C-alpha positions in Angstrom: 213.3 97.1 -42.5 211.8 94.2 -40.5 211.3 95.7 -37.3 209.8 98.7 -38.9 206.8 96.4 -40.6 206.2 94.7 -37.1 205.8 97.9 -35.6 203.6 99.1 -38.1 201.5 96.2 -37.7 201.2 96.6 -34.1 200.3 100.2 -34.4 197.7 99.4 -37.3 196.4 96.9 -34.8 196.1 98.9 -31.9 194.4 101.9 -33.8 191.8 99.5 -36.0 190.9 97.9 -32.9 188.7 99.3 -30.8 188.9 99.5 -27.1 186.0 97.6 -24.5 184.6 100.8 -23.3 184.0 102.1 -27.0 183.1 99.0 -27.9 180.0 98.7 -25.5 179.0 102.2 -26.8 178.8 101.7 -30.6 175.8 100.2 -32.6 175.9 96.7 -33.5 176.7 97.5 -37.3 180.0 99.3 -36.4 180.8 97.6 -32.9 184.7 96.3 -32.8 185.6 98.8 -35.5 185.3 102.4 -34.7 186.3 104.7 -31.6 184.3 106.8 -29.5 180.4 107.7 -29.2 178.3 106.3 -31.3 176.4 108.3 -34.4 173.9 110.6 -33.1 171.2 110.2 -35.9 170.9 108.2 -39.1 172.6 111.2 -41.3 175.9 110.3 -40.0 175.9 107.0 -41.6 174.5 108.7 -44.7 177.5 111.6 -44.4 179.9 108.7 -43.7 178.8 106.6 -46.7 178.8 109.5 -49.1 182.3 110.5 -48.3 183.3 106.8 -48.5 182.0 106.5 -52.2 183.6 110.2 -53.1 187.1 109.0 -52.1 186.7 105.7 -53.8 185.6 107.1 -56.9 188.7 109.8 -56.5 191.3 107.0 -55.8 189.9 104.9 -58.9 190.0 107.4 -61.4 193.6 108.6 -59.8 194.8 105.4 -60.5 192.9 104.6 -63.9 194.4 108.0 -65.3 198.1 107.9 -63.9 198.1 104.4 -65.7 196.5 105.5 -69.0 195.6 109.1 -69.3 194.5 109.0 -73.2 195.8 112.0 -74.3 196.3 111.4 -78.2 196.1 115.1 -79.3 199.7 115.7 -80.8 199.5 119.7 -79.7 199.0 118.6 -76.0 201.0 120.4 -73.5 203.2 117.0 -72.0 204.6 116.8 -75.7 206.3 120.1 -75.5 208.1 118.4 -72.2 208.2 114.6 -73.7 209.7 116.0 -77.5 213.5 116.8 -77.2 212.9 118.3 -81.2 
């Protein structure tokens, strides 16, 4: 288990850090974070930020409704499974 954790950490550090060639090609705001060619236009930043907001909202509501679903109606379908009567 410990060996797997060490391998995972090394893998994530290798993937997360940009290589020197990519680092020189990136704009200052994302330098050292991403690989590949830099963004072509300002729309690339808008698209990435929009997708990040949607992903974070989805994660937030998924966890929120998983922890406390909030269905109070006794005729909800979940009660047909939960009740043994």
